[in-house]
ZADO-1210 file (C-alpha; in nm, 4 decimals, padded with zeros to 6 digits):
<atoms>
<atom x="00.0014" y="00.0016" z="-00.0039" code="MET" pos="1"/>
<atom x="00.2790" y="00.2390" z="00.0919" code="ARG" pos="2"/>
<atom x="00.4609" y="00.1603" z="-00.2327" code="GLN" pos="3"/>
<atom x="00.1375" y="00.2210" z="-00.4341" code="TRP" pos="4"/>
<atom x="00.0828" y="00.5466" z="-00.2597" code="TYR" pos="5"/>
<atom x="00.4187" y="00.6780" z="-00.3365" code="LYS" pos="6"/>
<atom x="00.3824" y="00.5720" z="-00.6910" code="ARG" pos="7"/>
<atom x="00.0515" y="00.7386" z="-00.7187" code="ARG" pos="8"/>
<atom x="00.1712" y="01.0590" z="-00.5824" code="VAL" pos="9"/>
<atom x="00.4646" y="01.0624" z="-00.8005" code="THR" pos="10"/>
<atom x="00.2849" y="01.0002" z="-01.1200" code="THR" pos="11"/>
<atom x="-00.0048" y="01.2304" z="-01.0535" code="SER" pos="12"/>
<atom x="00.2026" y="01.5262" z="-00.9457" code="ALA" pos="13"/>
<atom x="00.1908" y="01.7977" z="-01.2090" code="PRO" pos="14"/>
<atom x="00.5224" y="01.8546" z="-01.3847" code="ALA" pos="15"/>
<atom x="00.6910" y="02.1739" z="-01.3010" code="ARG" pos="16"/>
<atom x="00.7602" y="02.3969" z="-01.5828" code="ARG" pos="17"/>
<atom x="01.1121" y="02.5102" z="-01.6179" code="ALA" pos="18"/>
<atom x="01.1389" y="02.8821" z="-01.5648" code="ARG" pos="19"/>
<atom x="01.3098" y="03.0573" z="-01.8453" code="PRO" pos="20"/>
<atom x="01.6377" y="03.1890" z="-01.7183" code="THR" pos="21"/>
<atom x="01.7072" y="03.5506" z="-01.8046" code="VAL" pos="22"/>
<atom x="02.0908" y="03.6120" z="-01.8149" code="ARG" pos="23"/>
<atom x="02.1489" y="03.9711" z="-01.7235" code="ARG" pos="24"/>
<atom x="02.5033" y="03.9365" z="-01.6282" code="TRP" pos="25"/>
<atom x="02.7734" y="03.9583" z="-01.7542" code="PRO" pos="26"/>
<atom x="02.6976" y="04.2512" z="-01.9799" code="VAL" pos="27"/>
<atom x="02.7317" y="04.1831" z="-02.3520" code="PRO" pos="28"/>
<atom x="03.0436" y="04.3418" z="-02.5117" code="PRO" pos="29"/>
<atom x="03.0049" y="04.6681" z="-02.6791" code="SER" pos="30"/>
<atom x="03.2306" y="04.9245" z="-02.8383" code="LEU" pos="31"/>
<atom x="03.0933" y="05.2055" z="-02.6164" code="LEU" pos="32"/>
<atom x="03.1599" y="05.0194" z="-02.2953" code="LEU" pos="33"/>
<atom x="03.5164" y="04.9356" z="-02.4148" code="GLY" pos="34"/>
<atom x="03.5946" y="05.2954" z="-02.4966" code="LEU" pos="35"/>
<atom x="03.4231" y="05.4546" z="-02.1869" code="ALA" pos="36"/>
<atom x="03.7043" y="05.3845" z="-01.9385" code="PRO" pos="37"/>
<atom x="03.9629" y="05.5174" z="-02.1819" code="LEU" pos="38"/>
<atom x="03.7782" y="05.8319" z="-02.2550" code="VAL" pos="39"/>
<atom x="03.7044" y="05.8895" z="-01.8764" code="THR" pos="40"/>
<atom x="04.0693" y="05.8415" z="-01.7879" code="PHE" pos="41"/>
<atom x="04.1745" y="06.0865" z="-02.0552" code="ALA" pos="42"/>
<atom x="03.9323" y="06.3425" z="-01.9363" code="ALA" pos="43"/>
<atom x="04.0365" y="06.3069" z="-01.5783" code="VAL" pos="44"/>
<atom x="04.4045" y="06.3212" z="-01.6660" code="SER" pos="45"/>
<atom x="04.3466" y="06.6458" z="-01.8702" code="ALA" pos="46"/>
<atom x="04.1578" y="06.7949" z="-01.5960" code="TRP" pos="47"/>
<atom x="04.4268" y="06.7236" z="-01.3259" code="ARG" pos="48"/>
<atom x="04.7221" y="06.8219" z="-01.5361" code="SER" pos="49"/>
<atom x="04.8669" y="07.1736" z="-01.5215" code="ARG" pos="50"/>
<atom x="05.1119" y="07.3326" z="-01.7723" code="PRO" pos="51"/>
<atom x="05.3192" y="07.4440" z="-01.4823" code="SER" pos="52"/>
<atom x="05.3856" y="07.0749" z="-01.3742" code="ASP" pos="53"/>
<atom x="05.7435" y="06.9490" z="-01.3653" code="ASP" pos="54"/>
<atom x="05.7097" y="06.6468" z="-01.5924" code="TYR" pos="55"/>
<atom x="06.0867" y="06.5934" z="-01.5939" code="GLY" pos="56"/>
<atom x="06.0917" y="06.5339" z="-01.2161" code="SER" pos="57"/>
<atom x="05.8373" y="06.2634" z="-01.2275" code="LEU" pos="58"/>
<atom x="05.9599" y="05.9639" z="-01.0118" code="GLY" pos="59"/>
<atom x="06.2834" y="06.1223" z="-00.9061" code="ARG" pos="60"/>
<atom x="06.1989" y="06.1317" z="-00.5409" code="THR" pos="61"/>
<atom x="06.0087" y="05.9280" z="-00.2880" code="VAL" pos="62"/>
<atom x="05.7408" y="06.1913" z="-00.2661" code="ASP" pos="63"/>
<atom x="05.7041" y="06.2072" z="-00.6388" code="SER" pos="64"/>
<atom x="05.6763" y="05.8396" z="-00.6592" code="VAL" pos="65"/>
<atom x="05.3994" y="05.8295" z="-00.3899" code="VAL" pos="66"/>
<atom x="05.2144" y="06.1358" z="-00.5241" code="GLY" pos="67"/>
<atom x="05.2411" y="06.0679" z="-00.9001" code="ALA" pos="68"/>
<atom x="05.2406" y="05.6885" z="-00.9175" code="LEU" pos="69"/>
<atom x="05.1299" y="05.4895" z="-00.6085" code="VAL" pos="70"/>
<atom x="04.8298" y="05.6911" z="-00.4942" code="ILE" pos="71"/>
<atom x="04.6739" y="05.8062" z="-00.8275" code="PRO" pos="72"/>
<atom x="04.7452" y="05.4679" z="-01.0067" code="GLU" pos="73"/>
<atom x="04.6279" y="05.2714" z="-00.7102" code="GLY" pos="74"/>
<atom x="04.2955" y="05.4603" z="-00.7174" code="ILE" pos="75"/>
<atom x="04.2693" y="05.4049" z="-01.0926" code="ALA" pos="76"/>
<atom x="04.3206" y="05.0323" z="-01.0538" code="VAL" pos="77"/>
<atom x="04.0502" y="04.9993" z="-00.7990" code="VAL" pos="78"/>
<atom x="03.8068" y="05.2050" z="-01.0006" code="VAL" pos="79"/>
<atom x="03.8781" y="05.0033" z="-01.3193" code="LEU" pos="80"/>
<atom x="03.8516" y="04.6791" z="-01.1330" code="CYS" pos="81"/>
<atom x="03.5136" y="04.7747" z="-01.0028" code="VAL" pos="82"/>
<atom x="03.4044" y="04.8590" z="-01.3470" code="TYR" pos="83"/>
<atom x="03.5239" y="04.5344" z="-01.4932" code="VAL" pos="84"/>
<atom x="03.3559" y="04.3441" z="-01.2099" code="THR" pos="85"/>
<atom x="03.0208" y="04.5202" z="-01.2744" code="ALA" pos="86"/>
<atom x="03.0339" y="04.4299" z="-01.6421" code="LEU" pos="87"/>
<atom x="03.1422" y="04.0670" z="-01.5643" code="GLY" pos="88"/>
<atom x="03.4166" y="04.1038" z="-01.8126" code="TRP" pos="89"/>
<atom x="03.7032" y="03.9579" z="-01.6155" code="TRP" pos="90"/>
<atom x="03.7230" y="03.6317" z="-01.8211" code="ARG" pos="91"/>
<atom x="03.6968" y="03.7908" z="-02.1647" code="VAL" pos="92"/>
<atom x="03.9149" y="04.0878" z="-02.0815" code="ALA" pos="93"/>
<atom x="04.2112" y="03.8987" z="-01.9402" code="THR" pos="94"/>
<atom x="04.2091" y="03.5640" z="-02.1256" code="VAL" pos="95"/>
<atom x="04.2202" y="03.4723" z="-02.4995" code="ASP" pos="96"/>
<atom x="04.0826" y="03.1415" z="-02.5644" code="ARG" pos="97"/>
<atom x="04.3146" y="03.0814" z="-02.8644" code="GLY" pos="98"/>
<atom x="04.6938" y="03.1470" z="-02.8792" code="ARG" pos="99"/>
<atom x="04.8833" y="03.2614" z="-03.1641" code="SER" pos="100"/>
<atom x="05.0464" y="02.9786" z="-03.3883" code="ALA" pos="101"/>
<atom x="05.3252" y="03.2031" z="-03.5015" code="LEU" pos="102"/>
<atom x="05.5700" y="03.1023" z="-03.2300" code="ARG" pos="103"/>
<atom x="05.8656" y="03.2818" z="-03.3722" code="TRP" pos="104"/>
<atom x="05.7057" y="03.6073" z="-03.2853" code="THR" pos="105"/>
<atom x="05.7769" y="03.5411" z="-02.9122" code="VAL" pos="106"/>
<atom x="06.1267" y="03.6855" z="-03.0028" code="THR" pos="107"/>
<atom x="05.9955" y="04.0469" z="-02.9681" code="ALA" pos="108"/>
<atom x="05.8593" y="04.0149" z="-02.6063" code="PRO" pos="109"/>
<atom x="06.1693" y="03.8111" z="-02.5035" code="VAL" pos="110"/>
<atom x="06.4067" y="04.0814" z="-02.6446" code="LEU" pos="111"/>
<atom x="06.2142" y="04.3509" z="-02.4595" code="ILE" pos="112"/>
<atom x="06.2687" y="04.1575" z="-02.1370" code="ALA" pos="113"/>
<atom x="06.6335" y="04.1341" z="-02.2208" code="VAL" pos="114"/>
<atom x="06.6435" y="04.5154" z="-02.2635" code="VAL" pos="115"/>
<atom x="06.4803" y="04.5499" z="-01.9168" code="CYS" pos="116"/>
<atom x="06.7310" y="04.3253" z="-01.7551" code="VAL" pos="117"/>
<atom x="07.0231" y="04.5040" z="-01.9367" code="ALA" pos="118"/>
<atom x="06.9098" y="04.8382" z="-01.7652" code="ARG" pos="119"/>
<atom x="06.9425" y="04.7138" z="-01.4124" code="LEU" pos="120"/>
<atom x="07.3147" y="04.7376" z="-01.3968" code="PRO" pos="121"/>
<atom x="07.3020" y="05.1052" z="-01.5098" code="LEU" pos="122"/>
<atom x="07.0919" y="05.1978" z="-01.2044" code="VAL" pos="123"/>
<atom x="07.2833" y="05.3776" z="-00.9318" code="GLU" pos="124"/>
<atom x="07.1284" y="05.1890" z="-00.6526" code="TRP" pos="125"/>
<atom x="07.2931" y="05.3776" z="-00.3836" code="GLY" pos="126"/>
<atom x="07.1676" y="05.7148" z="-00.4945" code="ALA" pos="127"/>
<atom x="06.8226" y="05.6549" z="-00.3588" code="GLN" pos="128"/>
<atom x="06.6972" y="05.4912" z="-00.0231" code="PRO" pos="129"/>
<atom x="06.5639" y="05.1389" z="-00.0319" code="VAL" pos="130"/>
<atom x="06.2067" y="05.2605" z="00.0234" code="ARG" pos="131"/>
<atom x="06.2361" y="05.4409" z="-00.3010" code="TYR" pos="132"/>
<atom x="06.2821" y="05.1356" z="-00.5048" code="PHE" pos="133"/>
<atom x="06.0101" y="04.9460" z="-00.3124" code="VAL" pos="134"/>
<atom x="05.7619" y="05.2273" z="-00.3700" code="LEU" pos="135"/>
<atom x="05.8621" y="05.2529" z="-00.7328" code="LEU" pos="136"/>
<atom x="05.8125" y="04.8772" z="-00.7787" code="ALA" pos="137"/>
<atom x="05.4598" y="04.9181" z="-00.6352" code="VAL" pos="138"/>
<atom x="05.3723" y="05.2176" z="-00.8412" code="GLY" pos="139"/>
<atom x="05.4875" y="05.0775" z="-01.1800" code="VAL" pos="140"/>
<atom x="05.3006" y="04.7504" z="-01.0919" code="LEU" pos="141"/>
<atom x="04.9842" y="04.9673" z="-01.0545" code="PHE" pos="142"/>
<atom x="05.0598" y="05.1354" z="-01.3866" code="VAL" pos="143"/>
<atom x="05.1108" y="04.7958" z="-01.5621" code="GLY" pos="144"/>
<atom x="04.7757" y="04.6586" z="-01.4206" code="VAL" pos="145"/>
<atom x="04.5857" y="04.9773" z="-01.4980" code="PHE" pos="146"/>
<atom x="04.7107" y="05.0503" z="-01.8397" code="GLU" pos="147"/>
<atom x="04.7041" y="04.6872" z="-01.9625" code="GLU" pos="148"/>
<atom x="04.3611" y="04.6165" z="-01.8265" code="LEU" pos="149"/>
<atom x="04.2408" y="04.9413" z="-01.9762" code="LEU" pos="150"/>
<atom x="04.4063" y="04.8953" z="-02.3328" code="THR" pos="151"/>
<atom x="04.4813" y="04.5443" z="-02.3773" code="ARG" pos="152"/>
<atom x="04.1837" y="04.4306" z="-02.1857" code="GLY" pos="153"/>
<atom x="03.8602" y="04.6357" z="-02.1755" code="VAL" pos="154"/>
<atom x="03.9421" y="04.8214" z="-02.4935" code="LEU" pos="155"/>
<atom x="04.0147" y="04.5021" z="-02.6827" code="LEU" pos="156"/>
<atom x="03.6751" y="04.3604" z="-02.5769" code="VAL" pos="157"/>
<atom x="03.4971" y="04.6658" z="-02.7104" code="GLY" pos="158"/>
<atom x="03.7025" y="04.6824" z="-03.0428" code="LEU" pos="159"/>
<atom x="03.6583" y="04.3129" z="-03.1070" code="ARG" pos="160"/>
<atom x="03.2773" y="04.3740" z="-03.1077" code="ARG" pos="161"/>
<atom x="03.3077" y="04.5959" z="-03.4193" code="ARG" pos="162"/>
<atom x="03.6388" y="04.5461" z="-03.5929" code="LEU" pos="163"/>
<atom x="03.8397" y="04.2547" z="-03.7354" code="PRO" pos="164"/>
<atom x="04.1461" y="04.1474" z="-03.5310" code="GLU" pos="165"/>
<atom x="04.3736" y="04.3491" z="-03.7707" code="PHE" pos="166"/>
<atom x="04.1777" y="04.6694" z="-03.6974" code="GLY" pos="167"/>
<atom x="04.1718" y="04.5709" z="-03.3273" code="VAL" pos="168"/>
<atom x="04.5417" y="04.5580" z="-03.3222" code="TRP" pos="169"/>
<atom x="04.5854" y="04.8926" z="-03.5101" code="ILE" pos="170"/>
<atom x="04.3211" y="05.0784" z="-03.3022" code="ALA" pos="171"/>
<atom x="04.4599" y="04.9557" z="-02.9575" code="SER" pos="172"/>
<atom x="04.8089" y="05.0451" z="-03.0408" code="CYS" pos="173"/>
<atom x="04.7154" y="05.3941" z="-03.1849" code="VAL" pos="174"/>
<atom x="04.4912" y="05.4808" z="-02.8860" code="LEU" pos="175"/>
<atom x="04.7591" y="05.3628" z="-02.6440" code="PHE" pos="176"/>
<atom x="05.0055" y="05.5798" z="-02.7991" code="GLY" pos="177"/>
<atom x="04.7857" y="05.8838" z="-02.8185" code="LEU" pos="178"/>
<atom x="04.7055" y="05.8389" z="-02.4534" code="LEU" pos="179"/>
<atom x="05.0637" y="05.9521" z="-02.3784" code="HIS" pos="180"/>
<atom x="05.0101" y="06.2745" z="-02.5685" code="PHE" pos="181"/>
<atom x="04.8398" y="06.3987" z="-02.2457" code="LEU" pos="182"/>
<atom x="05.1866" y="06.4533" z="-02.0979" code="ASN" pos="183"/>
<atom x="05.2013" y="06.7781" z="-02.2951" code="VAL" pos="184"/>
<atom x="04.9327" y="06.9105" z="-02.0570" code="LEU" pos="185"/>
<atom x="05.1685" y="06.8146" z="-01.7544" code="ALA" pos="186"/>
<atom x="05.4599" y="07.0175" z="-01.8794" code="GLY" pos="187"/>
<atom x="05.6397" y="06.7681" z="-02.1235" code="ALA" pos="188"/>
<atom x="05.7903" y="06.9144" z="-02.4395" code="GLY" pos="189"/>
<atom x="05.5814" y="06.8686" z="-02.7663" code="VAL" pos="190"/>
<atom x="05.8718" y="06.7053" z="-02.9570" code="GLY" pos="191"/>
<atom x="05.9616" y="06.4698" z="-02.6679" code="THR" pos="192"/>
<atom x="05.5958" y="06.3735" z="-02.6290" code="THR" pos="193"/>
<atom x="05.5565" y="06.2908" z="-03.0143" code="VAL" pos="194"/>
<atom x="05.8499" y="06.0565" z="-02.9912" code="VAL" pos="195"/>
<atom x="05.7032" y="05.9048" z="-02.6740" code="GLN" pos="196"/>
<atom x="05.3646" y="05.8652" z="-02.8465" code="VAL" pos="197"/>
<atom x="05.5348" y="05.6767" z="-03.1382" code="VAL" pos="198"/>
<atom x="05.7341" y="05.4683" z="-02.8901" code="PHE" pos="199"/>
<atom x="05.4202" y="05.3802" z="-02.6844" code="ALA" pos="200"/>
<atom x="05.2265" y="05.2731" z="-02.9894" code="ALA" pos="201"/>
<atom x="05.5049" y="05.0431" z="-03.0880" code="SER" pos="202"/>
<atom x="05.5396" y="04.9063" z="-02.7377" code="PHE" pos="203"/>
<atom x="05.1634" y="04.8535" z="-02.7357" code="GLY" pos="204"/>
<atom x="05.2181" y="04.6165" z="-03.0420" code="SER" pos="205"/>
<atom x="05.4691" y="04.4080" z="-02.8402" code="THR" pos="206"/>
<atom x="05.2344" y="04.4020" z="-02.5423" code="LEU" pos="207"/>
<atom x="04.9493" y="04.2947" z="-02.7646" code="TYR" pos="208"/>
<atom x="05.1710" y="04.0145" z="-02.9007" code="LEU" pos="209"/>
<atom x="05.2604" y="03.9069" z="-02.5496" code="ALA" pos="210"/>
<atom x="04.8857" y="03.8619" z="-02.4697" code="ARG" pos="211"/>
<atom x="04.8256" y="03.6685" z="-02.7900" code="ARG" pos="212"/>
<atom x="05.1128" y="03.4369" z="-02.7327" code="LEU" pos="213"/>
<atom x="05.0500" y="03.3605" z="-02.3785" code="THR" pos="214"/>
<atom x="04.6679" y="03.3715" z="-02.3809" code="GLY" pos="215"/>
<atom x="04.6393" y="03.5958" z="-02.0781" code="ASN" pos="216"/>
<atom x="04.7147" y="03.9452" z="-01.9590" code="LEU" pos="217"/>
<atom x="04.9698" y="03.8587" z="-01.6863" code="LEU" pos="218"/>
<atom x="05.2732" y="03.8653" z="-01.8986" code="VAL" pos="219"/>
<atom x="05.2021" y="04.2071" z="-02.0455" code="PRO" pos="220"/>
<atom x="05.1328" y="04.3506" z="-01.7102" code="VAL" pos="221"/>
<atom x="05.4708" y="04.2275" z="-01.5785" code="LEU" pos="222"/>
<atom x="05.6682" y="04.3290" z="-01.8895" code="LEU" pos="223"/>
<atom x="05.5033" y="04.6877" z="-01.8821" code="HIS" pos="224"/>
<atom x="05.5920" y="04.7292" z="-01.5206" code="ALA" pos="225"/>
<atom x="05.9476" y="04.5993" z="-01.5673" code="PHE" pos="226"/>
<atom x="06.0040" y="04.8377" z="-01.8459" code="TRP" pos="227"/>
<atom x="05.8734" y="05.1401" z="-01.6576" code="ASP" pos="228"/>
<atom x="06.0727" y="05.0395" z="-01.3562" code="PHE" pos="229"/>
<atom x="06.4015" y="05.0400" z="-01.5448" code="GLY" pos="230"/>
<atom x="06.3178" y="05.3684" z="-01.7384" code="SER" pos="231"/>
<atom x="06.2371" y="05.5710" z="-01.4169" code="ILE" pos="232"/>
<atom x="06.5133" y="05.4205" z="-01.2059" code="ALA" pos="233"/>
<atom x="06.7815" y="05.5033" z="-01.4567" code="VAL" pos="234"/>
<atom x="06.6585" y="05.8582" z="-01.5268" code="SER" pos="235"/>
<atom x="06.6323" y="05.9130" z="-01.1445" code="ALA" pos="236"/>
<atom x="06.9658" y="05.7915" z="-01.0353" code="THR" pos="237"/>
<atom x="07.2053" y="05.8348" z="-01.3320" code="VAL" pos="238"/>
<atom x="07.3912" y="06.1658" z="-01.3757" code="ASP" pos="239"/>
<atom x="07.3926" y="06.3004" z="-01.7222" code="LEU" pos="240"/>
<atom x="07.7554" y="06.3680" z="-01.6844" code="GLN" pos="241"/>
<atom x="07.8381" y="06.0056" z="-01.6166" code="ASP" pos="242"/>
<atom x="07.9492" y="05.8824" z="-01.9632" code="VAL" pos="243"/>
<atom x="08.0236" y="05.5297" z="-01.8457" code="ALA" pos="244"/>
<atom x="07.6468" y="05.4950" z="-01.7805" code="ARG" pos="245"/>
<atom x="07.4891" y="05.7313" z="-02.0382" code="ILE" pos="246"/>
<atom x="07.6579" y="05.5706" z="-02.3452" code="VAL" pos="247"/>
<atom x="07.5444" y="05.2125" z="-02.2619" code="PRO" pos="248"/>
<atom x="07.1971" y="05.3499" z="-02.1817" code="ALA" pos="249"/>
<atom x="07.1875" y="05.5226" z="-02.5282" code="GLY" pos="250"/>
<atom x="07.2951" y="05.2084" z="-02.6976" code="LEU" pos="251"/>
<atom x="07.0253" y="04.9968" z="-02.5150" code="ILE" pos="252"/>
<atom x="06.7713" y="05.2592" z="-02.6256" code="GLY" pos="253"/>
<atom x="06.8662" y="05.2193" z="-02.9898" code="LEU" pos="254"/>
<atom x="06.8442" y="04.8369" z="-02.9568" code="PHE" pos="255"/>
<atom x="06.4981" y="04.8796" z="-02.7976" code="ALA" pos="256"/>
<atom x="06.3741" y="05.0794" z="-03.0968" code="PHE" pos="257"/>
<atom x="06.4790" y="04.8051" z="-03.3274" code="ALA" pos="258"/>
<atom x="06.3155" y="04.5437" z="-03.1078" code="VAL" pos="259"/>
<atom x="05.9892" y="04.7481" z="-03.1084" code="LEU" pos="260"/>
<atom x="05.9869" y="04.7718" z="-03.4791" code="ALA" pos="261"/>
<atom x="06.0145" y="04.3868" z="-03.4821" code="LEU" pos="262"/>
<atom x="05.7225" y="04.3949" z="-03.2398" code="GLY" pos="263"/>
<atom x="05.5076" y="04.5989" z="-03.4761" code="VAL" pos="264"/>
<atom x="05.5818" y="04.3649" z="-03.7715" code="VAL" pos="265"/>
<atom x="05.5129" y="04.0575" z="-03.5552" code="ALA" pos="266"/>
<atom x="05.1950" y="04.1954" z="-03.4016" code="GLY" pos="267"/>
<atom x="05.0517" y="04.2983" z="-03.7432" code="GLY" pos="268"/>
<atom x="05.1282" y="03.9451" z="-03.8744" code="LEU" pos="269"/>
<atom x="04.9549" y="03.7731" z="-03.5793" code="VAL" pos="270"/>
<atom x="04.6466" y="03.9845" z="-03.6228" code="ALA" pos="271"/>
<atom x="04.6425" y="03.9453" z="-03.9952" code="TRP" pos="272"/>
<atom x="04.6554" y="03.5659" z="-03.9577" code="ARG" pos="273"/>
<atom x="04.3653" y="03.5665" z="-03.7212" code="ASP" pos="274"/>
<atom x="04.1539" y="03.7385" z="-03.9778" code="ASP" pos="275"/>
<atom x="04.2268" y="03.4763" z="-04.2611" code="ARG" pos="276"/>
<atom x="03.9081" y="03.2712" z="-04.1832" code="PRO" pos="277"/>
<atom x="03.7022" y="03.5890" z="-04.2106" code="ARG" pos="278"/>
<atom x="03.8631" y="03.6826" z="-04.5372" code="ARG" pos="279"/>
<atom x="03.8065" y="03.3291" z="-04.6780" code="LEU" pos="280"/>
<atom x="03.4399" y="03.3386" z="-04.5695" code="ARG" pos="281"/>
<atom x="03.3984" y="03.6677" z="-04.7489" code="ARG" pos="282"/>
<atom x="03.5739" y="03.5410" z="-05.0582" code="ARG" pos="283"/>
<atom x="03.3559" y="03.2230" z="-05.0919" code="TRP" pos="284"/>
<atom x="03.0319" y="03.4261" z="-05.0489" code="ARG" pos="285"/>
<atom x="03.0812" y="03.5679" z="-05.3985" code="SER" pos="286"/>
<atom x="03.1481" y="03.2261" z="-05.5417" code="VAL" pos="287"/>
<atom x="02.8371" y="03.0523" z="-05.6927" code="PRO" pos="288"/>
<atom x="02.7586" y="02.7023" z="-05.5758" code="PRO" pos="289"/>
<atom x="02.8678" y="02.3966" z="-05.7885" code="VAL" pos="290"/>
<atom x="02.5138" y="02.3110" z="-05.8822" code="GLU" pos="291"/>
<atom x="02.4629" y="02.6598" z="-06.0275" code="ALA" pos="292"/>
<atom x="02.7728" y="02.6436" z="-06.2301" code="VAL" pos="293"/>
<atom x="02.6814" y="02.3025" z="-06.3701" code="ALA" pos="294"/>
<atom x="02.3213" y="02.4016" z="-06.4570" code="ALA" pos="295"/>
<atom x="02.4558" y="02.7173" z="-06.6336" code="GLN" pos="296"/>
<atom x="02.6911" y="02.5042" z="-06.8410" code="ALA" pos="297"/>
<atom x="02.4188" y="02.2553" z="-06.9340" code="ALA" pos="298"/>
<atom x="02.1923" y="02.5271" z="-07.0847" code="GLU" pos="299"/>
<atom x="02.1706" y="02.5249" z="-07.4534" code="PRO" pos="300"/>
<atom x="02.3284" y="02.8226" z="-07.6046" code="ARG" pos="301"/>
<atom x="02.1384" y="03.0078" z="-07.8768" code="LEU" pos="302"/>
<atom x="02.3234" y="03.0893" z="-08.2050" code="PRO" pos="303"/>
<atom x="02.4323" y="03.4472" z="-08.2038" code="SER" pos="304"/>
<atom x="02.2696" y="03.6681" z="-08.4598" code="ALA" pos="305"/>
<atom x="02.4882" y="03.7765" z="-08.7451" code="LEU" pos="306"/>
</atoms>
């Protein structure tokens, strides 16, 4: 009796309808949401900058590192992380599902790392207290996290919504370079800033390449931070009259420009290769099917009028 009752209740109970699940999070990628943090950061930076600012003294003292790097970049990282969390873009902004098959292009990021290591012996480690280098490491790490998550993360998500990968590569590198043009508002010279814009755009290609080769954003962040650490530490500790250090620093800089040119070529090839399936699909859309070609060939041709 008990078994029949259980069976009866089980079979006669009305089937519950599955409720349709409305997925409201994460937010679908869009170009507007990808560009919003970049535009906001540029607007805030332009508002904070003053023509009287001494851009050349950036990072040369402990107070400058704290006031110009650690605090503002730390706040920027927190705000950007909140934005990415609200959108639910952490996975898509920091991880690439497919890695590039052009393994030889890893030469460019590796050589950039070699340049960063070669700079370390040029730093006059005794010219600044230990806390200076610790704070500088924290500050440039914040810079790497913020700028990479901003340009090689959120921006890439938005650009990929509207552009092919080759266009994404070009737009991300150009926008990353133009972002450094804001240094003019902080007292930097126009000529020096233009060179820095070109340099940053080229460096952006190598960082894009590092993401595509490793499949995540960690290596670009560390590479970016390592590069900034060497650049600021050398400029803050090396005397311009010290020929024994200035000459090797100049040679390393020339070598770095050659490596960045390699990064531009390699990054463009990787992005162009990614668009090959798209180009093939577009090409085959204009090709008629085999049945149509066979039917057209089988149709009797009328004699042409003389």
